[in-house]
DODO-987956 format. One record per residue: residue number from 1; residue in three letters; z, y, x of N, C-alpha, C in turn. Coordinates in nm, 4 decimals, decimal comma. Atoms other than C-alpha are relative to their C-alpha. Example, Ala and Ser with C-alpha at 12.3 -4.5 7.8 and 13.67 -1.06 7.14 Angstrom:
<atoms>
ATOM pos code     n.up  n.north   n.east    ca.up ca.north  ca.east     c.up  c.north   c.east
ATOM   1  ALA   0,0000  -0,1190   0,0890   0,7800  -0,4500   1,2300   0,0000   0,1200   0,0900
ATOM   2  SER  -0,0060  -0,1190  -0,0820   0,7140  -0,1060   1,3670   0,0730   0,1090  -0,0770
</atoms>
This chain:
<atoms>
ATOM pos code     n.up  n.north   n.east    ca.up ca.north  ca.east     c.up  c.north   c.east
ATOM   1  MET  -0,1427   0,0180  -0,0233   0,6333   0,7763   0,8614   0,0699   0,0930  -0,1096
ATOM   2  ALA  -0,0749  -0,0748   0,1040   0,8904   0,8812   0,6013   0,0693   0,1264   0,0569
ATOM   3  ALA  -0,0713  -0,1073  -0,0457   1,0299   1,2239   0,6253   0,1438  -0,0156  -0,0013
ATOM   4  ALA  -0,1388   0,0072  -0,0114   1,3863   1,2841   0,7203   0,0636   0,0616  -0,1235
ATOM   5  LEU  -0,0807  -0,0510   0,1115   1,6489   1,3369   0,4528   0,0926   0,1118   0,0529
ATOM   6  SER  -0,0830  -0,1143  -0,0509   1,8394   1,6742   0,4924   0,1098   0,0154  -0,0987
ATOM   7  SER  -0,1177  -0,0319   0,0870   2,1627   1,8022   0,3383  -0,0566   0,0664  -0,1309
ATOM   8  GLU   0,0624  -0,0641   0,1107   1,9414   2,0111   0,1054  -0,0390  -0,1058  -0,1051
ATOM   9  HIS   0,0422   0,0928   0,0978   1,7988   1,7001  -0,0497   0,1140  -0,0532  -0,0750
ATOM  10  PHE  -0,1149   0,0549   0,0683   2,1379   1,5558  -0,1184   0,0690   0,1081  -0,0839
ATOM  11  ASP  -0,0496  -0,1081   0,0939   2,2501   1,8971  -0,2702  -0,0826  -0,0036  -0,1267
ATOM  12  ASN   0,0941   0,0103   0,1273   1,9495   1,8654  -0,5110   0,0367  -0,1232  -0,0800
ATOM  13  LEU  -0,0372   0,1284   0,0762   2,0617   1,5085  -0,6006   0,1235   0,0296  -0,0756
ATOM  14  GLN  -0,1307  -0,0276   0,0717   2,4001   1,6473  -0,7119  -0,0301   0,0509  -0,1394
ATOM  15  LEU   0,0417  -0,0574   0,1346   2,2080   1,8077  -1,0061   0,0074  -0,1166  -0,1076
ATOM  16  LEU  -0,0172   0,1122   0,0860   2,2109   1,4459  -1,1564   0,1257  -0,0064  -0,0769
ATOM  17  LEU  -0,1313  -0,0034   0,0719   2,5744   1,5191  -1,2481  -0,0124   0,0558  -0,1334
ATOM  18  LYS   0,0251  -0,0583   0,1314   2,4302   1,7188  -1,5368  -0,0721  -0,0903  -0,0967
ATOM  19  ALA   0,0650   0,0828   0,0854   2,2537   1,4286  -1,6814   0,0812  -0,0548  -0,1079
ATOM  20  PRO  -0,0774   0,0378   0,1184   2,3594   1,3324  -2,0331   0,0492  -0,1533   0,0006
ATOM  21  SER  -0,0499   0,1365  -0,0064   2,3866   0,9538  -1,9486  -0,0540  -0,0629   0,1283
ATOM  22  LYS   0,0418   0,0851  -0,1106   2,3356   0,6832  -1,6846  -0,1456  -0,0327  -0,0156
ATOM  23  ASP   0,1413   0,0410   0,0236   2,0155   0,5846  -1,8553  -0,0955   0,1142   0,0301
ATOM  24  ALA   0,0810  -0,1148  -0,0380   1,8787   0,9405  -1,8092  -0,0155   0,0094   0,1403
ATOM  25  VAL   0,0061   0,0045  -0,1476   1,9660   0,9197  -1,4352  -0,0991  -0,1140   0,0411
ATOM  26  ARG   0,0958   0,1230  -0,0279   1,7782   0,5778  -1,4244  -0,1355   0,0511  -0,0252
ATOM  27  ASP   0,1339  -0,0474   0,0346   1,4781   0,7212  -1,5997  -0,0620   0,0971   0,0931
ATOM  28  ILE   0,0525  -0,1102  -0,0883   1,4492   1,0257  -1,3728  -0,0274  -0,0639   0,1340
ATOM  29  CYS   0,0134   0,0668  -0,1364   1,4963   0,8124  -1,0592  -0,1358  -0,0844  -0,0005
ATOM  30  VAL   0,1215   0,0996   0,0046   1,2303   0,5557  -1,1650  -0,1230   0,0938  -0,0079
ATOM  31  GLN   0,1119  -0,0824   0,0206   0,9872   0,8217  -1,2757  -0,0323   0,0808   0,1156
ATOM  32  SER   0,0210  -0,0822  -0,1198   1,0263   1,0256  -0,9656  -0,0737  -0,0733   0,1097
ATOM  33  HIS   0,0504   0,0763  -0,1160   0,9204   0,7437  -0,7426  -0,1531   0,0250   0,0306
ATOM  34  ARG   0,1433  -0,0100  -0,0099   0,5473   0,7956  -0,8157  -0,0445   0,1387   0,0446
ATOM  35  GLY   0,0341  -0,1425  -0,0377   0,5670   1,1697  -0,7425   0,0284   0,0877  -0,1201
ATOM  36  THR  -0,0320  -0,0906   0,1036   0,6128   1,4779  -0,9407  -0,1324   0,0666  -0,0646
ATOM  37  HIS   0,1030  -0,0713   0,0661   0,3840   1,6495  -1,1928   0,0656   0,0975  -0,1022
ATOM  38  ARG  -0,0559  -0,1093   0,0892   0,4317   1,9460  -1,4210   0,0697  -0,0592  -0,1223
ATOM  39  ARG  -0,0588   0,0537   0,1262   0,5004   1,7479  -1,7343   0,1362  -0,0724   0,0348
ATOM  40  LEU  -0,1228   0,0638  -0,0384   0,7659   1,5353  -1,5577   0,1146   0,1008   0,0377
ATOM  41  GLU  -0,1125  -0,0932  -0,0271   0,9387   1,8483  -1,4253   0,0503   0,0643  -0,1246
ATOM  42  GLU  -0,0476  -0,0662   0,1223   0,9419   2,0096  -1,7682   0,0895  -0,0987  -0,0782
ATOM  43  THR  -0,0754   0,0961   0,0738   1,0822   1,6892  -1,9328   0,1364  -0,0059   0,0670
ATOM  44  THR  -0,1202   0,0127  -0,0732   1,3423   1,6546  -1,6591   0,0901   0,1257  -0,0104
ATOM  45  ALA  -0,0739  -0,1315   0,0152   1,4460   2,0234  -1,6842   0,0654  -0,0061  -0,1450
ATOM  46  GLU  -0,0491   0,0007   0,1315   1,4853   1,9808  -2,0628   0,1141  -0,1014  -0,0123
ATOM  47  THR  -0,1009   0,0949   0,0040   1,6855   1,6600  -2,0227   0,1311   0,0319   0,0741
ATOM  48  MET  -0,1185  -0,0429  -0,0851   1,9157   1,7995  -1,7540   0,0580   0,1268  -0,0329
ATOM  49  ASN  -0,0410  -0,1389   0,0335   1,9388   2,1503  -1,9025   0,0032   0,0867   0,1326
ATOM  50  VAL   0,0090  -0,0838  -0,1210   1,8290   2,3141  -1,5680  -0,1364   0,0600  -0,0055
ATOM  51  THR   0,1304  -0,0694   0,0036   1,5322   2,5291  -1,4728  -0,1005  -0,1011   0,0546
ATOM  52  THR   0,1100   0,0857  -0,0484   1,1936   2,3783  -1,3988  -0,0031  -0,0090   0,1487
ATOM  53  ALA  -0,0014  -0,0044  -0,1389   1,2282   2,4782  -1,0376   0,1064  -0,0958   0,0608
ATOM  54  GLN  -0,1133   0,0917  -0,0424   1,5620   2,2902  -1,0031  -0,0522  -0,1445  -0,0244
ATOM  55  ALA   0,0511   0,1393   0,0341   1,4045   1,9900  -1,1741  -0,1092  -0,0513   0,0985
ATOM  56  ALA   0,1083   0,0388  -0,0904   1,1079   1,9939  -0,9367   0,0697  -0,0371   0,1352
ATOM  57  GLN  -0,0675   0,0358  -0,1285   1,3439   2,0034  -0,6330   0,0739  -0,1318  -0,0079
ATOM  58  LEU  -0,0667   0,1191   0,0299   1,5460   1,7243  -0,7825  -0,0907  -0,1285   0,0097
ATOM  59  LEU   0,1033   0,1145   0,0038   1,2365   1,5046  -0,8335  -0,0487  -0,0239   0,1389
ATOM  60  ARG   0,0549   0,0181  -0,1299   1,1065   1,5739  -0,4937   0,1053  -0,0762   0,0884
ATOM  61  SER  -0,1120   0,0605  -0,0754   1,4423   1,4804  -0,3415   0,0175  -0,1526  -0,0310
ATOM  62  LEU  -0,0115   0,1373   0,0435   1,4538   1,1573  -0,5481  -0,1208  -0,0815   0,0553
ATOM  63  HIS   0,1270   0,0628  -0,0459   1,0961   1,0802  -0,4518   0,0148  -0,0310   0,1537
ATOM  64  LEU  -0,0258   0,0101  -0,1436   1,1779   1,1292  -0,0801   0,0968  -0,1100   0,0312
ATOM  65  LEU  -0,1044   0,0978  -0,0107   1,4935   0,9145  -0,1039  -0,0540  -0,1426  -0,0287
ATOM  66  SER   0,0532   0,1315   0,0310   1,3161   0,6249  -0,2701  -0,1010  -0,0511   0,0967
ATOM  67  HIS   0,0972   0,0365  -0,1142   1,0355   0,6299  -0,0111   0,0647  -0,0259   0,1266
ATOM  68  HIS  -0,0823   0,0200  -0,1184   1,2902   0,6496   0,2658   0,0520  -0,1408  -0,0008
ATOM  69  VAL  -0,0562   0,1356   0,0140   1,4563   0,3349   0,1379  -0,1007  -0,1013   0,0157
ATOM  70  LEU   0,1063   0,1074  -0,0188   1,1306   0,1433   0,1138  -0,0579  -0,0003   0,1403
ATOM  71  PHE   0,0536  -0,0132  -0,1298   0,9976   0,2754   0,4413   0,0889  -0,0776   0,1086
ATOM  72  HIS  -0,0919   0,0503  -0,1037   1,3039   0,1740   0,6368   0,0620  -0,1373  -0,0470
ATOM  73  HIS  -0,0384   0,1265   0,0488   1,3491  -0,1581   0,4403   0,1472  -0,0057  -0,0171
ATOM  74  LEU  -0,1467   0,0072   0,0260   1,6979  -0,0746   0,3345   0,0250  -0,0824  -0,1279
ATOM  75  GLY  -0,0099   0,0966   0,1103   1,7863  -0,3734   0,1175   0,1407  -0,0340  -0,0395
ATOM  76  SER  -0,1359   0,0217   0,0411   2,1669  -0,3625   0,0858   0,0582   0,1339  -0,0410
ATOM  77  ALA  -0,0641  -0,1153   0,0502   2,4039  -0,1241  -0,0781   0,0699   0,0781   0,1215
ATOM  78  GLU  -0,0630  -0,0678  -0,1143   2,5871  -0,0523   0,2485  -0,1029   0,0866   0,0728
ATOM  79  GLN   0,1054  -0,0816  -0,0713   2,2582   0,0637   0,4195  -0,0272   0,1206  -0,0749
ATOM  80  ILE   0,0382  -0,1249   0,0805   2,1721   0,3027   0,1352   0,1254   0,0923  -0,0136
ATOM  81  LEU  -0,1273  -0,0857   0,0177   2,5264   0,4313   0,0939   0,0290   0,0816   0,1339
ATOM  82  ARG  -0,0195  -0,0911  -0,1191   2,5303   0,5368   0,4626  -0,0897   0,1238   0,0166
ATOM  83  LEU   0,0854  -0,1199  -0,0061   2,2490   0,7782   0,4035   0,0724   0,1230  -0,0658
ATOM  84  PHE  -0,0628  -0,1066   0,0632   2,4695   0,9890   0,1767   0,1059   0,0675   0,0791
ATOM  85  PRO  -0,1157  -0,0705  -0,0702   2,7061   1,2552   0,3182   0,1308  -0,0439  -0,0640
ATOM  86  ASP  -0,1273   0,0428   0,0524   3,0724   1,1847   0,2875   0,0446   0,0850  -0,1177
ATOM  87  SER  -0,0396  -0,0889   0,1065   3,1141   1,4817   0,0480  -0,0704  -0,0304  -0,1314
ATOM  88  PHE   0,0842   0,0367   0,1083   2,8599   1,3322  -0,1974   0,0844  -0,0635  -0,1071
ATOM  89  HIS  -0,0701   0,0483   0,1121   2,9978   1,2552  -0,5507  -0,0068  -0,1584   0,0022
ATOM  90  SER  -0,0105   0,1395  -0,0173   3,1141   0,8877  -0,5220  -0,0626  -0,0823  -0,1128
ATOM  91  SER   0,0530   0,0779   0,1049   3,0152   0,7533  -0,8606  -0,1456   0,0228  -0,0132
ATOM  92  LEU   0,1464  -0,0258  -0,0055   2,6754   0,9262  -0,8457  -0,0691  -0,0752   0,1082
ATOM  93  LYS   0,0543   0,0752  -0,1234   2,6120   0,7864  -0,5014  -0,0159  -0,1495  -0,0376
ATOM  94  ASN   0,0072   0,1468   0,0325   2,6973   0,4291  -0,6282  -0,1127  -0,0232  -0,1069
ATOM  95  LEU   0,0974   0,0133   0,0967   2,4748   0,4766  -0,9289  -0,1500   0,0097   0,0495
ATOM  96  ILE   0,1357  -0,0177  -0,0602   2,1709   0,5993  -0,7306  -0,0307  -0,1215   0,0863
ATOM  97  THR   0,0245   0,1174  -0,0896   2,2164   0,3169  -0,4854  -0,0311  -0,1159  -0,0849
ATOM  98  LYS   0,0209   0,1119   0,0842   2,2284   0,0617  -0,7679  -0,1471   0,0070  -0,0480
ATOM  99  ILE   0,1332  -0,0239   0,0566   1,9129   0,2103  -0,9205  -0,1097  -0,0311   0,1026
ATOM 100  LEU   0,0949   0,0134  -0,1089   1,7309   0,2094  -0,5898  -0,0107  -0,1555   0,0347
ATOM 101  LEU   0,0006   0,1373  -0,0306   1,8322  -0,1495  -0,5152  -0,0746  -0,0907  -0,1111
ATOM 102  GLU   0,0628   0,0685   0,1151   1,7188  -0,2614  -0,8695  -0,1493   0,0172   0,0038
ATOM 103  ASN   0,1495  -0,0343   0,0110   1,3720  -0,1010  -0,8401  -0,0744  -0,0274   0,1334
ATOM 104  SER   0,0674   0,0198  -0,1314   1,2932  -0,1500  -0,4646  -0,0979  -0,1206   0,0036
ATOM 105  PRO   0,0887   0,1097  -0,0092   1,1389  -0,4923  -0,5038  -0,1303   0,0259  -0,0785
ATOM 106  THR   0,1088  -0,0431   0,0716   0,9050  -0,3633  -0,7720  -0,0887   0,0967   0,0626
ATOM 107  TRP   0,0636  -0,1100  -0,0688   0,8222  -0,0500  -0,5771  -0,0712  -0,0580   0,1279
ATOM 108  ARG   0,0571   0,0550  -0,1159   0,7479  -0,2525  -0,2645  -0,1225  -0,0790  -0,0340
ATOM 109  THR   0,1154   0,0818   0,0484   0,5154  -0,4888  -0,4564  -0,1181   0,0916  -0,0363
ATOM 110  GLU   0,1008  -0,0897   0,0332   0,3286  -0,1962  -0,5936  -0,0626   0,0777   0,1193
ATOM 111  ALA   0,0491  -0,0607  -0,1194   0,2979  -0,0338  -0,2529  -0,0963  -0,0949   0,0705
ATOM 112  LEU   0,0867   0,0976  -0,0774   0,1604  -0,3455  -0,1028  -0,1339  -0,0280  -0,0781
ATOM 113  ARG   0,1165   0,0174   0,0807  -0,0817  -0,3944  -0,3887  -0,0947   0,1185   0,0090
ATOM 114  ASP   0,0808  -0,1311   0,0058  -0,2005  -0,0293  -0,3744  -0,0417   0,0325   0,1429
ATOM 115  GLN   0,0459  -0,0416  -0,1291  -0,2470  -0,0144  -0,0011  -0,1385  -0,0191   0,0371
ATOM 116  ILE   0,1399   0,0222  -0,0250  -0,5860   0,0218   0,1381  -0,0188  -0,1059   0,1044
ATOM 117  SER   0,0140   0,1068  -0,0993  -0,7192  -0,2776   0,3206  -0,1572  -0,0234   0,0170
ATOM 118  LEU   0,1382   0,0360  -0,0181  -1,0447  -0,4119   0,4543  -0,0588  -0,1069  -0,0970
ATOM 119  PRO   0,0431   0,1151   0,0891  -1,2782  -0,6356   0,2413   0,0377  -0,1339   0,0613
ATOM 120  GLN  -0,0402   0,1393  -0,0354  -1,1887  -1,0081   0,2529  -0,1166  -0,0934  -0,0156
ATOM 121  LEU   0,1021   0,0993   0,0115  -1,4325  -1,2881   0,3145   0,0350  -0,0997  -0,1141
ATOM 122  LYS  -0,0276   0,0907   0,1073  -1,4635  -1,5006  -0,0037  -0,0788  -0,1218   0,0155
ATOM 123  GLU   0,0930   0,1146  -0,0031  -1,7564  -1,7243   0,0697  -0,1034   0,0215   0,1067
ATOM 124  LEU   0,0956  -0,0068  -0,1062  -1,9966  -1,8027   0,3515  -0,0979  -0,1215  -0,0193
ATOM 125  ASP   0,1012   0,1056   0,0178  -2,3209  -2,0010   0,3170  -0,1168   0,0353   0,0905
ATOM 126  TRP   0,0999  -0,0166  -0,0958  -2,5973  -2,0544   0,5589  -0,1189  -0,0903  -0,0187
ATOM 127  ARG   0,1065   0,1041  -0,0141  -2,9436  -2,2262   0,6073  -0,0918   0,0392   0,1083
ATOM 128  VAL   0,1021  -0,0366  -0,1093  -3,2049  -2,2478   0,8726  -0,1371  -0,0089  -0,0647
ATOM 129  ASP   0,1326  -0,0110   0,0507  -3,5553  -2,1482   0,7862  -0,0990   0,0101   0,1054
ATOM 130  MET   0,1001  -0,0146  -0,1002  -3,8811  -2,1605   0,9761  -0,0904   0,1172  -0,0494
ATOM 131  VAL   0,0763  -0,1128   0,0365  -4,0572  -1,8241   0,9709  -0,1242  -0,0212   0,0716
ATOM 132  THR   0,1377   0,0150  -0,0507  -4,4270  -1,8635   1,0152  -0,0817   0,1244  -0,0041
ATOM 133  GLY   0,0891  -0,1215   0,0008  -4,6685  -1,5996   1,1191  -0,1228  -0,0397   0,0737
ATOM 134  SER   0,1305   0,0194  -0,0779  -5,0134  -1,5742   1,2645  -0,0479   0,1169   0,0776
ATOM 135  ASP   0,0502  -0,1037  -0,0800  -5,1783  -1,3742   1,5280  -0,1311  -0,0561   0,0521
ATOM 136  SER   0,1249   0,0466  -0,0498  -5,5030  -1,4023   1,7158   0,0000  -0,1254   0,0906
ATOM 137  VAL  -0,0093   0,1114  -0,0899  -5,3655  -1,6654   1,9503   0,0240  -0,1319  -0,0907
ATOM 138  GLY  -0,0200   0,1153   0,0896  -5,2679  -1,9019   1,6632   0,1273   0,0106  -0,0809
ATOM 139  ARG  -0,1170  -0,0133   0,0814  -4,9880  -1,9908   1,4370   0,1323  -0,0116   0,0775
ATOM 140  LEU  -0,1247  -0,0163  -0,0649  -4,6346  -1,9141   1,5339   0,1153  -0,0385  -0,0972
ATOM 141  SER  -0,1166   0,0427   0,0840  -4,3146  -2,0886   1,3947   0,1199   0,0324   0,0763
ATOM 142  VAL  -0,1233  -0,0428  -0,0722  -3,9769  -1,9332   1,4781   0,1144  -0,0412  -0,0993
ATOM 143  PRO  -0,1088   0,0463   0,0837  -3,6531  -2,0868   1,3464   0,1025   0,1265  -0,0193
ATOM 144  THR  -0,1070  -0,0986   0,0213  -3,4082  -1,8354   1,1923   0,1142  -0,0519  -0,0848
ATOM 145  CYS  -0,1093   0,0300   0,0845  -3,0622  -1,8614   1,0304   0,0187   0,1050  -0,0994
ATOM 146  LEU  -0,0304  -0,0936   0,1012  -3,0050  -1,6990   0,6997   0,1367  -0,0249  -0,0375
ATOM 147  VAL  -0,1455   0,0137   0,0247  -2,6333  -1,6285   0,6432   0,0252   0,0870  -0,1270
ATOM 148  GLN  -0,0350  -0,0765   0,1203  -2,5072  -1,5258   0,2937   0,1558   0,0133   0,0056
ATOM 149  ILE  -0,1349  -0,0297  -0,0086  -2,1678  -1,3633   0,2944   0,0504   0,0742  -0,1233
ATOM 150  LYS  -0,0526  -0,0671   0,1263  -1,9630  -1,2786  -0,0177   0,1354   0,0534   0,0398
ATOM 151  MET  -0,1242  -0,0730  -0,0395  -1,6971  -1,0173   0,0411   0,0666   0,0549  -0,1317
ATOM 152  GLU  -0,0704  -0,0641   0,1111  -1,4235  -0,8927  -0,2037   0,0795   0,1213   0,0540
ATOM 153  ASP  -0,0666  -0,1238  -0,0382  -1,2973  -0,5407  -0,1787   0,1233   0,0002  -0,0809
ATOM 154  PRO  -0,1286   0,0004   0,0721  -0,9181  -0,5526  -0,2704   0,0290   0,1471  -0,0660
ATOM 155  CYS  -0,0199  -0,1423   0,0648  -0,9359  -0,1676  -0,3604  -0,1363   0,0466  -0,0428
ATOM 156  PRO   0,1225  -0,0508   0,0471  -1,2653  -0,1240  -0,5477   0,0007   0,1371  -0,0628
ATOM 157  SER   0,0104  -0,1282   0,0686  -1,3784   0,2165  -0,6574  -0,0405  -0,0242  -0,1414
ATOM 158  ALA   0,0397   0,0149   0,1359  -1,4342   0,2799  -1,0208  -0,1499  -0,0258  -0,0190
ATOM 159  GLY   0,1363   0,0219   0,0167  -1,7574   0,1405  -1,1402  -0,0718  -0,0913   0,1002
ATOM 160  ILE   0,0672   0,0800  -0,1061  -1,8181  -0,0772  -0,8316   0,0620  -0,1392  -0,0110
ATOM 161  GLU  -0,0472   0,1308   0,0085  -1,7983  -0,4463  -0,8387   0,0865  -0,0384   0,1172
ATOM 162  PRO  -0,0784   0,0290  -0,1122  -1,5226  -0,5922  -0,6296  -0,0596  -0,0956   0,0943
ATOM 163  VAL   0,0665   0,1098  -0,0984  -1,7359  -0,8847  -0,4856  -0,1388   0,0522   0,0228
ATOM 164  SER   0,1345  -0,0280  -0,0447  -2,0471  -0,7955  -0,2910  -0,0595  -0,1165   0,0786
ATOM 165  THR   0,0698   0,0988  -0,0701  -2,3028  -1,0248  -0,1389  -0,0896   0,0564   0,1066
ATOM 166  VAL   0,0872  -0,0492  -0,1135  -2,4818  -0,9650   0,1951  -0,0759  -0,1186   0,0585
ATOM 167  MET   0,0900   0,0948  -0,0579  -2,7723  -1,1629   0,3325  -0,0401   0,0513   0,1399
ATOM 168  VAL   0,0245  -0,0424  -0,1333  -2,8172  -1,1535   0,7114  -0,1000  -0,1065   0,0652
ATOM 169  GLU   0,0858   0,0889  -0,0793  -3,1075  -1,3045   0,9093   0,0282   0,0098   0,1462
ATOM 170  LEU  -0,0398  -0,0005  -0,1396  -3,0204  -1,4100   1,2618  -0,1030  -0,0877   0,0797
ATOM 171  SER   0,0950   0,0870  -0,0936  -3,2502  -1,5325   1,5540   0,0974  -0,0988   0,0645
ATOM 172  ARG  -0,0730   0,1006  -0,0763  -3,1343  -1,8191   1,7699   0,0982   0,0746   0,1033
ATOM 173  GLU  -0,0804  -0,0718  -0,0980  -3,0072  -1,5690   2,0360   0,1137   0,0716  -0,0686
ATOM 174  SER  -0,1076  -0,0720   0,0858  -2,8102  -1,3698   1,7690   0,1133  -0,1117  -0,0415
ATOM 175  VAL  -0,0955   0,1089   0,0411  -2,6410  -1,7052   1,6548   0,0791  -0,0330   0,1102
ATOM 176  ASP  -0,0647   0,0262  -0,1259  -2,5612  -1,7817   2,0131   0,1062   0,1047   0,0364
ATOM 177  THR  -0,0907  -0,1144  -0,0351  -2,4032  -1,4409   2,0715   0,1149   0,0003  -0,1039
ATOM 178  MET  -0,1051  -0,0085   0,1046  -2,2160  -1,4513   1,7375   0,0963  -0,1258   0,0259
ATOM 179  LEU  -0,0923   0,1236  -0,0215  -2,0722  -1,8165   1,8178   0,0792   0,0278   0,1214
ATOM 180  ASP  -0,0873  -0,0288  -0,1243  -1,9704  -1,6976   2,1631   0,1193   0,0943  -0,0355
ATOM 181  GLY  -0,1026  -0,1033   0,0376  -1,7825  -1,3995   2,0109   0,1065  -0,0667  -0,0846
ATOM 182  LEU  -0,0979   0,0659   0,0881  -1,6163  -1,6184   1,7414   0,0893  -0,0915   0,0835
ATOM 183  GLY  -0,0696   0,0912  -0,0855  -1,5224  -1,8729   2,0130   0,1130   0,0832   0,0777
ATOM 184  ARG  -0,0843  -0,0781  -0,0612  -1,3455  -1,5829   2,1970   0,1161   0,0427  -0,0961
ATOM 185  ILE  -0,1063  -0,0289   0,0994  -1,1636  -1,4737   1,8776   0,0910  -0,1157  -0,0189
ATOM 186  ARG  -0,0849   0,1106   0,0152  -1,0466  -1,8263   1,8226   0,0972  -0,0234   0,1095
ATOM 187  ASP  -0,0896   0,0171  -0,1096  -0,9053  -1,8485   2,1754   0,1078   0,0971  -0,0019
ATOM 188  GLN  -0,1106  -0,1050  -0,0018  -0,7129  -1,5178   2,1460   0,0962  -0,0289  -0,1193
ATOM 189  LEU  -0,0971   0,0402   0,1146  -0,5738  -1,6268   1,7958   0,0893  -0,1184   0,0483
ATOM 190  SER  -0,0807   0,1185  -0,0508  -0,4553  -1,9582   1,9594   0,1031   0,0519   0,1028
ATOM 191  VAL  -0,0944  -0,0519  -0,0920  -0,2875  -1,7608   2,2400   0,1020   0,0737  -0,0648
ATOM 192  VAL  -0,0993  -0,0799   0,0668  -0,1159  -1,5271   2,0067   0,0917  -0,0856  -0,0831
ATOM 193  ALA  -0,0788   0,0874   0,0767  -0,0070  -1,8143   1,7715   0,0892  -0,0817   0,0775
ATOM 194  ALA  -0,0842   0,0888  -0,0885   0,1319  -2,0107   2,0691   0,1309   0,0812   0,0494
ATOM 195  LYS  -0,1163  -0,0787  -0,0509   0,3797  -1,7217   2,1574   0,1156  -0,0060  -0,0899
</atoms>
């Protein structure tokens, strides 16, 4: 859950009044969305002619505000403007709101792309084989099902292939259990879809 915005955060945002231009405000707002780091703090302090500590507070407040807007799905100027206190500088409030509205779709897409999710089924193949064996009593033939599953990890780690293949051997009893479970899943999905 997004942290609450306090009056201190809006006091920090008032530092943007020292920006040399609207483009500088836009750049600082956009860069702060991904978080702060030492180099960004130094660059912002130099651009704004403030201390590095003030720049860090400003960047954190902007970061929090942009994430608050995304988390609460604030998609209109009125919704965002309501966040600001009445005493906040009017032109600056409108500029920040405009910047947030312009960049929210991109930030939302990036957040969805970067979120952690489970692997996705890409391909399923199967075949039935007869496993033969022998013992002292005689030859024994047992049918088994070989299932090949290809999965894609939407968030692969560095150096790891995003698509992996798993081969599973199932006995007839295991196939029956799996089909029974899949039937229950299908029934539950049908009930949920009907609502």
